[in-house]
Each structure stands twice: as C-alpha cells, then as structure tokens.
N, C-alpha and C positions, 0 to 999 in steps of 0.2 A: 251565565256569568254573574259574578258578585263584585260589587264595587270594592276596591282596595281601601284599606284604612292604614293610618300611620303605624298602628300596633301590629300589623301583619308581619310574618317572618320575612317575606320577600315582597318586592314591589315589581310591577312590570318593568322589564329592562334589565333586572338583576341577572347575573350569570352564575349558575350553580356548577361547581366543580369544573370550571373552564369548559363546560360542555353544553349545558342546558340553559337557554335564554328564557326567562320567565315571561309569559305573555299575559296571563290573567289568573285570577283566583277563581277556582271552581266551587270550593266548599270549605267551611270551617267546622271543626269539632273541638271537643274538650281537650283532646290529646294530640291532635294533628290538624294539618291544613292540606288541601289538595289544590294543585296548580296545573294549568296547562302551560307547556313549555315546548320549545323547538330545539332539536339537537343541532348545534353549530357544526357538527361533523357530517351528519347524514341529511339534515334538513327535515327529518321526520318529526311530526307532532307526537308528544308523549304526555301522559298524566303522571304527576309526581305527588305521592302521599308523603308528607314530611312530618316526622315526629317533632313535636316542640322540644326546644333545646333543653328545657329543664327536666325532660324525661329521658334524654339520650344516655345518661349515665345510670339509669335505674333499670335493673334487670327485669323487673316485672313488665315494663313497657317494651323493652327490646325483645323479650320473648314473644310478646303479642305480635310485634311486627314480623318476627321470624315465622310465626305460625301462619300469618296471612300470606307471606311469601310462598308458603307451601301450596297455596291454591294454584300455583303455576302448573301443578301436575294435571290439572283439568285442561285437556286439549280439545277445545271445540270452538268453532267460529261464533257460536251464540253466547259464549262466555268471555268476558274481557280477559285479555292475556296479561298475566303478571310476569315480571322479569325477576328481579332480585333486589335485595337491600344493598344500599351503598352508604358510605359515610364521608362527609365533607371534612376538610382540613380542620375546621373548628368543632368537629364532633357531632354534627347533625346527622341523623339517620333518615334516609328516605327510601321509599319503595317505588320502583319504576313500573309503570303500567302503560298499556296502549291507550291512546286518546281516541275516543269514538266521536266522530263529528256527526251531529244530527240532533233532532229534537227528542227530548225525553217524553215518555207517555204522560208525565205531569203537565208538560206544556200542551200536549194534544188535548188533555182533559179540560184545560182552561179554554181551549178553542171550541169545545162543544162535542156533541156525540160523534162517534166514529162508526163507519159502516161495519156490518157483521162480517163481511168478507175479509176486511183488513184484520179484524180481531181474531178470526179463525186462523189467519196466516200467522199472526203474532203468537197465538197459542201454540201452534205447531212448532214454530221456531224456538220459543222459550222452553217448551217441554223437552225438546231435543237437548238444549243446554242443561236443563235440570237433570235429565237422564244421565248425562256425562258426569255431572257433579255428584249425583247420588251414587253412581257406581264407585266413585272415590270416597263414598261415605261422608260427603260434605253436604250439609243442609244450609241453605242460604239464610232463612229465618227473617228476612226483612224485605221480601218482594213487595214492592209498591210502585206506583207509576214513575216516581223519580229514579228508580233503580233499573229501568229498562229504557234503552236508547235505540231509536230507529236510525241505523247508519244511513246517512244520505236521505233520511226521511222515508226509507223503503221498509214497509212492514215485514217483508221477507228477510230483512237484514237486521232484525231485532237482536240486541246484545244485552245480556245481564251484566250489570256492574255492581260494585261495592259489596264485596264479601267481608266487609270489616266486622260484622257480628255473626259471621257464619259459625256453624257448629260441626266439629268433627265427631261423628258418632261411633268411631272405633272405640272399643273398650278402653276406659281410662282416659280418653281424650277430653279436652276442655273446649269451651266456647272460645272463639277467637277473641272476643271482647266480653269479659264477664262470664257469669255462669247462670244468670237469672233470666227474667223476662226480657225479650228483645223483640223488636218489630213495632211498627206503627199500629196502634190499636184499631185503626179503621180497617186495616187489611189483614191483621193477624188472625190466625185460626183460634177458635175458642180455647183449645188446650194450651196455647201459648201463654194465656193469662195465668196459668198455674205452673209455668216452667216446663211443660211437656212439649217436646219438639221432635218430629221426625220428618221423613220425606213428604208425608201427607200434609204437613203444615204448609210446605211450599206450594203444594197443589191447591190448597184452599186459597192462599194469598193470590196466586195467579188468577184463579177464577174470580175472586172479589175485585181485583183491579180491572179485569176485562169487563166486568159488569159496570163498574164505575165509568169506564171510558165509553161504553155503549150508551149510557145515559148522559154522559157529559157532566157529571157531578159526583163528588165524593159520597161515600155511604153516609146515611143519617143513622147514627146509633142511639140517639136519644139525647135528652137534655140534662141527664144527671147520671152518675156512676151506676146506680141500680138499674136504670133502663139499659145501659150498655151491657151489664151482666145478663139481663133477661134477653136482650135482642141477640146477643151472641149465641144463645141456645136455640134460636129459631132458624129455620131455613130462610135463605135470602128470597126476597120477592122477585119471582121470575115470570109472573103471569103475562107480562106484555112482551116477552121475548119470542122471537120466531124459532122454530125448530130448524136444525138440531141444536142451535145455540142454547136454547132453554134447557134441554136435557144435559148438555155439556156442563153448564154452570151449576145445575142442581147436583150433579154427581161429583163435581170438583169441590163444592162448597157445603156439603152435608155437615151439620154441626158435629155429628159423631164421626171420628176418623174412620171407624170401621165401615161406615156407609159410603165413603168416598171411593174414587179411583184409588187403588192401593199403590200405584207407581206411576211415574211419568210415562212409562211404556204403555200402560193402560189408556192414558189420555191420548197418546198417539194412535193407538189401535182404534179408538172411538172416532178420531178425526178421519182416519182412512176409510172406515166403513161404519158410519153411525147407525145405519139400519140393522146391522148384524149384531149389535151389542145387546146383552140381556137387559130387560127392563129394570128400572130403578126400584129398589125395594122401598116400601113405605118407611118413613122416618118415625121413630118412637120418641115423642116429646112429652111422655107422660111420667117421667121420673119423679118420684115422690120428693126427692131432695134436689133442689135446683143445682147444687154443687155437683151432683152425679152427672148431670147433663153437661156441665161446664168442663169437668175434668175428664169424663169419658171412662168407659169400662175397658178392661184389657182386650186388646185386639186379637183376632184369630191369627194363627201363623201365616206369614206372608211369603211370597216367593223370594228367591235369592237376590233379586234386583232391588228389593225394597229395604230401606234402612229403618230400624226401630230403635228409639232411645228407651232403655228400660225405665219403667215407671217406678216411682217410689212406693214402697209397701206401706207407708204411713202417710196419711193426708197431711198436707202442709199446715202449719199453724195459722189460725185465723185472727190472732191478736196483732195490733200494730207493733211496729218495731220500737224498741226502747233504746235511746241513744246511749252509747258507752258499752254496748254488748260486744262480744267477740265476733269474729267473722262467721263462725259456725252458728252463733245465735242469730246473726243477721240473715242467714240463708232463707230466702223466700220473701224478703221484704219487697224487693222490686218485682219478683215473680208474681206476688199476690197483690199487685197494685190495685186491681179492681175488686177482687174478692174481699179484701180487707175491710171494705166499707160495710160489709155485712156485720162486722163485729163492733163498729162504732156505735156510740150511744144514739146517734141519729139514724141508725139503720131502720128502726121502726117507721120513721117518717118517710124514708125512701120507699119501703116496701108497701106502705099503706096507700100510696098514691097521693099523699098529702102535698107533693110537689108538682102535681099536674099543672098547676097554674103558676109555676115559678117565674115564668117570663111574661106574666100579665099583671104586673104590680100596679098599684095606684099610689105611687110615692112621688115626692118632689123630684124634679129632674136635676141631675148633677152633670155639669159640663165644664171640664171633662169628668168622666166617670173614673175615679182613681182609687187604687188599692195598693198598699205597700205592706208586705209581710217580710220579716227579717229575723235573723238570729245572729248573735255576735258571741264569739269565743265560747261556744258550747253552752251558752246561757239560755234564757227563756226565749220562746218564739213569740214575737209581738206582731200584731196586725193593726192597721189603721186605714180607714177609708170607707168606700162605698160597697154595699152588697145589694143585690136586686130583690131579696125576699127574706122573710123571717126564717124560712127553712134553710136558705143559704147561709144566713147568719149563724144558725145552730150548727150547720155542718162545719163552718170555718172554726167555730169555737171548740170543736172537738179536736182540731189539729193545731191549735195555738194555745199559749199559756195566758197571755193577756191581749185584750183587743178593745179598740174603740171603733165600732162599726156603725155606719149610718145607712139606713134603708133609703134607697134612691132608685130612680130609673135613669136610663141614659142610652146613648148610642152604642150598644154592645151587641155582640152576636147572640144567636139563640143558644149556643153551647158555651157561653162565657163562663158560667159557674162550673160546669163540668170540667172545662179545660183548666181552670185555675186549681180545682181540687186535684185533678190528675197531676198537675205540675208540683203541688205541694207534697203529695203522699210519699214519693221516694226520697224526700229530703230529710227524713227523720234522723239519719245518722250523720248528716253533713253538719259540721260544727259551726261553720260561718257561711251565711248566704243572705241574699236580698232579692226579693221578687218585687218588681215595680210594674204595675199595670195601669195604663191610661187608655180608656175606651178599649179597643182591641189590640193596641200596641203594648207589648210586654217584653221585659228583659229579665233574665235570671243570671245573677253573678254569684260566685262563691269560691271557696277554696277548701282543699282537704289534703291531708298527709297520708290518706289511705289509698294506695294505688288500685286495689280491687274495687273499692267503692267508686272511684273516678271512672274506671273502665265500665262498670255497670251503668253509671249515669250517662256516660258518653254513648254507650250502646242504646240506651233507652231514648234519649232526647235527639241524638244525632246532630247536636249543635243548634237545633231549631225549637221554638216553642211549639207545644202540641196544639192540635185542633185548629180553631179559627184565630187563635192568638198569633200575632205577627211580631216576630223579634227573634233574638238569639239567646242561646244558653251558653254561658262562658264560665265553666267551673275550672279553676286553676289548681294545679298541683303544687303544694308547698311541702318540701321535705320536713320531716320532724327533726327536732334537735338531735344531734349526734352526741351521745353521752361522753363526757370527758374521760370517764373510767375506761371505756372501750379503747380509746386512743392510747391512753397511758399503758394499758396492759400490752397492746401490740408493740409499742415502742420499747417497753421493758424487756420483752422476749428477744428483741433484736440488738440489745446493748451488749456487744461482744468486745468493746474497746473503751470501757468506762461508761458512765451514765450519759444518756442522751437527754436533751432538753426539748420540751414542747412549749410552744407559745400558747398560753392559756386562752380559752375561748372568751369572746367579748361578753357573752351572756352569762358567764359564770358556771352554769351547770351543764352546758353542752355547746356544740358548734352549730351556729345558725346555717340556713340553707346555702348561702354563698360564701361562708367563712372559710378561709384557707387553713388547712392542717399543716402546720410548720414544725419541722424537727431539725435541730442542729446538734453538732457534736462530732464524734469520730467513730468510725466503724473499721473492722479488721479487713474488709475486702469488698470488692464490687458485688459479689454474690449477696452479701448482707444488705447492701444498699438497694439492690433490685428487689429482694424479698420484702424489705420494709416498705418500699414504694407500692408493690403489688398488694400487700396486706392492708395498707391504709386505703388504697384506691377501692378495694373490695367493700369497705364499709363507708366510704365517703359519699356514695350516692351522688356523684357528679361534682362534689366540692373539689376545689383545687388542692393538690397535694404538693407541698414545697419542701424539698430536702436540702438543707445547707450543711453538708457533711464533708469532713475530711476522710478520704478513704486511705487508710494506712496499710498495715499488713499484720499478720498474727504476731510476729516477733515484736514489733513496736507496741502492740497492744498488751503483750505480757508485761512490759515495763510500765506502760501507761496506767495499768490498774494498781500499780504499787507506788506510783509517784506520790510524794507528800502533798497534802492539801495546803496551798499557800497562795496568797494574792500575787498579782502581777507587780513587778517592780519597775515597769517601764523600760526594761532593757530590750533593745532591738538588735537585729542582725542585718549587716550589709554584705552583699555578695559582689565579687568582681571576677573577671577572667584573668587567670595567671599569666597568660601570654601577652594579651594586649593591655592588661591592667585597666580595662574599661569596666565601669560599674555594670552589674547585671541585676537590676531590681526584681526581675521575675523569679530569681532563685532556681531557674531551670538550666541544666547543663547537659550537653550532648557527649556522646562517646568520643574520647580523646581529649576533652577539655579538662583544664586544671582549675578547680574552684578555689578562690580566695575567700575566707570567711572572717569577718570582723564582728566581734560582740561590742555593741555601743552602749556605754553606761550613761544614764542620765546624770545631770549635775548633782543630784541629791545623794547619790551612792558614792560615798567617799571612804568608807571603811568596811570591815568584814572580809569575807572570803568568797571567791567565785569557784564554782565547779561546773565545767562545761563538757558535755558529752554529746556524741552523735550516734544515733541508732540507725544503722543502715538496713536496706531491704533484705539482706541475706540473713538477718537475725544476729548480727554482731554489733557490739558497742565499742566505740573508740573514745577514749577519754582524752580530750584535747587540752584540758586544764583542770587540775595538775596532772602530770605524768612523769615518768622516770627521767626524761630529758629536760623537763620544765616543771620543777616542783614548786616554784614560788607562785602563789595564787592569792596573796592578800591584796585587797583593793588598793591600800595605801602604797604598797611597793610597786604595783603595776602602774599606778598613776604617777609615781615619782614626783609628787608635789603638784602635778597638773590639775587644774580645776575644770569646771564646766562639763559639757558633753565630751566623753572620752572614748575613742575606739581602742579595742584590744584585739590584736590579730591572733586567732587561734588555729587557722589553717592557712598555710603559706603557698606562694608560688614555688615551683620546683627549684627555681634559681635561688630564691630566698632561703629555702630550707637547708641548702648546702652550707650556708654561712651561719644561720641562726640556730640550727638544730631543731627547728620546729617541724611539725607534721605537715606533709604535703601529699596530695593524692591526685590521680587522674581517673576519669570515668571510663570504665570498660563495660562491655556488654553483659557482664555477669552480675552487675549491681544496678539494674535499671528499675526505676520506681521512685517511691517517696521515702526519704530519710528524714529523721526528726532531730533537730538540735535542741538540747535542753540546757538551760542556764539556771543554776541554783545559786542564790545569794544567801549566805549564812553568817551568823555571828561568830561561829567557830568552825575549824575544819571538820569535814564530815567523814564518816566511815572508819574512824580510828586509824587513819593512815592512807597511803596511796593505794588506789586500785591499779591493776595491771593496765598497760596502755590499751590492750584489746581483750575483750571477753565476750561470752555469749549473752544474749538478752536474758536468758533464764538465770544465769549467774548474777547479772546485775540486778534483776528483779529480786532475787533472794537477798542480796546485800541491802537493797532498799527496805525489804520487809524486816530483816533482823535489826537494822539500825533505826527503824522508824520511831521506836519509843525514845531512844537516846537522843536522836537528832531533831525530833519534832519541834522542840522549843528553840532550836538554834536556827531553823530555816526562816528567813525573812521574806523571801519572794521566790517565785518560779515563773520563768518566761520560756517561750519556745518558738521555733520557726521551722518551716518545712523546706527542704532542699529536694528538688526533683531531678532525676537523671533519666535521659531518654535517648533513643536513636534519632539521628538527624532526619 
C-alpha cells in the first residue's frame, strides 16, 4: 500500500461510477494510478488502473489503455485477469483488473532468503503463466519481484501482474507503453538494453528474480554504468546454488539468448524431469566486441511456441540523443540507456578501471549530501551540489551544460552515482525537469507535450526512482498549444449560414491546454452543428469545446448570407398569445396557437422607414411591413407623434385581423422549427417598391442581392429575433 496524497486522483472512501469504493492507493505512474477498490454491488475486491484526466482526451493514451485491455485474452490463473476499460461521467478512463491479495516477491525479498522448494514452485507456476502469454505472442518485459504476487502467501498460487509495458510481438504490433527499453535493469535480460525483446527475455528475468529471492537481496550489477554493461555479459554467479536449482538458473539466465531455455515450455520440461535434460552448453564469453555479447547474435530457428522479435539489421546509434530531434531520430535513446555511456567522453575512464575506487573518497563530509540537476523551457541543463569523486564529476559534466559541483563524501549508497546517471540519461529530450537528491532520497519532476516520450519514460521508471534511490518520478503531460489557424480553418469549412465567430485564444498564437474552443453564430442545421463539434473535439486534445450557435434551416441561411451589413438599432420584439393575450417572452409557440408579434422601437428611432419580414422554416418569406394591405411604413406615421419606446404590431390575433386587415396566422404541424424575424430601419424605402406579401427565400435573397448597391447607403440598422414553433 502507498500513503495517499492530496494530489491523488482519488482518496479512500471515494465512489467511482457509483460502483467501486476506493480503499487504498496501490501505485503511481506518470500516466496513471492504480487503486484497490471494492464493488458496492458484488462486494468483490478489484484493482483499478485509472488514466490521469489530462490524458483521457488524448488518443495516444487511450489507445495504450485499449491495448492493455487486450491482455484479457490471456486466460490463465497465473496471470492477473483484465476486464475492460470504462469511462466515468467526467471523462476519466479506467481499466478493471482482479485484485490479488497477498505479498509480492519484493516484500519476500526484504524478509530474507526463500527456500529452494518454494522458488521451484513459483518458477513452475509463473512459467505456466508465461507460456499462456507467449502463446498469445505477448512478452511481459518487466518481470521483477514486485510484479509477482503470492495469492494468500502460497507459492503455488503465484500470479503475474502489471502487463503495462508488455510487448505484442505479432508483426506490426507495438509495445503497450513506448517502443524502447523497458524493464528494471537489475532483472532485465542483456538484449533488452538494446531494445531487443522476445519470450527468452522473460525467461531470463524470471531466473534473475528467483536467484535474488534465494539470496534475499537484489542483484549487484556494479558501481557504475560500465560495470553494469560488463556484468550483464557474464553468467550469473550460481556457485553456491544446490542442484537442480543451479542448472535451472544457469539455463534461464545465459547472457546469450541462444544459450537459454528457448520457451517457457522448456523450463517446465526441466522442472518435471531435471535429470533427463541435455547438459548446458558452455557459454562463449570471448566476443571481441563487448557489444556483440550485449546485443547477441541471430538465434537459430525456434519451435512454434516461441516468439521472436525481429532484430534490426543495423546496429543502434551509439551517440547521445540531441534535444529537438524528431521521434525517428530519437529511436533508441532509452533503448541504449546503458550502451550510450560507451560513446561519452568519459567512456575511457569507465573502461580503464579508473573508477574502481569511486566510493572510497577522502573528501570532506556533506550532511546532507545534496545534488540538484534541472532544465527549464528546453534550455541548458544545470547541476549544482555534491558528487562523490572526480570521475563522477567528469561523468556528470558530460550530461549537463553548466555545473557547480563540490567533491564530498556522505551517507549515500554504493550505487548512488550509477543510479543518478541512469536517471539523467533518458531525460535528454525532456524540455523541463528537475532532479533533487538528498542522501539517498530523490525526486524527479518534469513535464512534456510529447505523448510517446512520456510513455517511454513511464515504462522505464514505473513511477519510482531507480536502484537504491528512494523517491518518486512524476513526469506530467502538458498539451502543446493548439494553433489558432487549425481552429479557424475547421470553423470556416462549417460556415454554411454566414460567418462563424471564434473567441481568440488568450495566448495569441494558440489555445492553451485548458482553454475553451468557443464558436458562435448561425448554422443551417443540426448536422452542421454536430459535425463542427466533432471536428473541433478531434483536434482539441481534451480542451472544452463550447458552441453558441443558432441552428436555423437552409432557407433562412440563403437569405442570411445576402442580408446587408448594418449595426443593431436596438429594436426588440415582443411576443404574446393571440387567445389569452398573455406575454410569451420565450418566443416559442405550439401547434394551434396564434402568435402576436410587436416590433418595439427605442426612443431614438423617430424617423426613416421600417421593413419587417418573417422567414419561416418552409423556405417562405412573409413581408409583415409594408405589404399590399398595409403600405404605410414610415416611422413618423407609425408613431403618430408618440415619443419614447414605441411598439408596432406586425402580426395580429385572429380577432384583430378581421377589423385591422393586418396579418394573422396559426401554428400548424407543417411549419415546425425556427423562423426568423428581420427588422430593417432605412432612411428611404427599400426595393424600389412593395414586395409581394409572400415569396420564396430564394426570391427574397435575389432581391437583397440586386438592391444591395442601391440600398446599402440607406440602411441604418438591422435587428432580428427567432420565433420557434413546436409540438406540445
């Protein structure tokens, strides 16, 4: 269990999706957190891997979660069962898994050596689980003591968990998290350091962790990266092991994959009849080039049950990564985490043995022994603090741009320098980060807008500092700015009813990670509204999308695009019911109702002429003022000397129309939807005479187009209002 923090996504007691009551935090990673929870329905305990909310709208991370869900196809009691992804109401994505109650082998490791009989039982059980995974062409890649749990403390009930960096070795498939080096280097197979992974890598890791639990301590790989490289090429020390455990570990952990058991099935066959297995072939450790032994030669053809990841035909580059390169140029940065030290300027010092006395300095004591290394906004990498040797000082200087380093001794682990260097190496492309180390306590925080890089780093660190360093790794994902031009182009392609307006981004050149994409205006139909929302959401990467749109209809939009450009005159529209005479401020009328429409002039409009038309949902235009039966439309005549705010009735009740001759209408089910009332205030009459009382939208649009030049200077203002008709 891990202590909860205020910054965690959930705290004990929280209820997820009205079903899962959070009980405790099991683990933190750069992209997700894992919780133990209890189903309020069944009472069963479950494990929930929850993607951090900032990634839930990012396809790169949702695809990774979907791939991990596919592990559920592995059906074996020695492999944790995955269920499926779910989404909460607020958009969080989580993966449902079985919760395995019992100690992990990492806990058993801290308790001391384990009996060989228990380890052989665990080996059989885990090999059976690996065999099931490998048949599905899934390689775990991160087998270590913390990823094997003994259900109920029983070795015969060992369960493999955490396939979060597993690799699907089907042609064209990708690693569940990232594509480069994965696995904890203490237990990783030698070929994993160069990105080569197949089923035999899992066999190596299983053997290495069994040996660690036999001895009750983690493998000692050396005090510096070069020693790690060299030690990974050597057979593990098995001299003190009893048979057949000794032969088992030798054959599982041969440095060259070709010399190992070639499948989990072969491991199981050995466990069933160790005396009947062929003798172990002598290992060849005489390669002239140390990289040959590290990377390995092409393997012989294997049986159908064994999965092979094709090897690259070109050796990976040995130069350090350069910040700013493309994804393809970065390939191999994390994969060559260890090998890259051979190319550093201090490589000669590592190889010469000049660092043999690295942890026997005679320097003043620093208490605390502190080091800070950081990079801000893609700038220079700066380091300040203590280092335990001149050689370590030189190695750090190879990885930073500026440094103030003080030689000192202190209460630090034997592998302190190695662990710090391993932590720094994969950060070459991370634009902003800070590593703080105080004695053996360390924390690494940073942020990136590169989803692939974050996935690689999360797969490598697993949320924890490496080696003997104690602390967390917290690399946050920060979306890059979304270019204004991308949003404007999408909006422009959906403008089918006049121009649409976007609210400019606060940062000027693009939208910040949490900034809302806001669009206002009018569109011709619901289909346009939906398409615009979907198109913006596809590029928003989790940013909110807010549409403030009037959904009209194609007929209204034909006219809309030919209306003159004029400011609002402050003219408003009041609605009332023709039967009850009660006001209807919503402007919504139902079938059978008789709308009354009043155009309300502000006190400053006292002269000129009014043209009032209503464009209904069927594509017809009715001219309410002027028309054949009501030709007078001068403001002065309509006011008849009245001042102030003044209402002018343009659509009457049925009762009134019989005496006034004005237009009246009732809502029927053939005209349901939105109609638009347009009020033009002009200095002179428009259109060179009366328009017919009713005409098509296309005809009225043409009249607007042909009279645009003549009437443009006469139009003083344009106001409008929407009237909606609907079924009860």
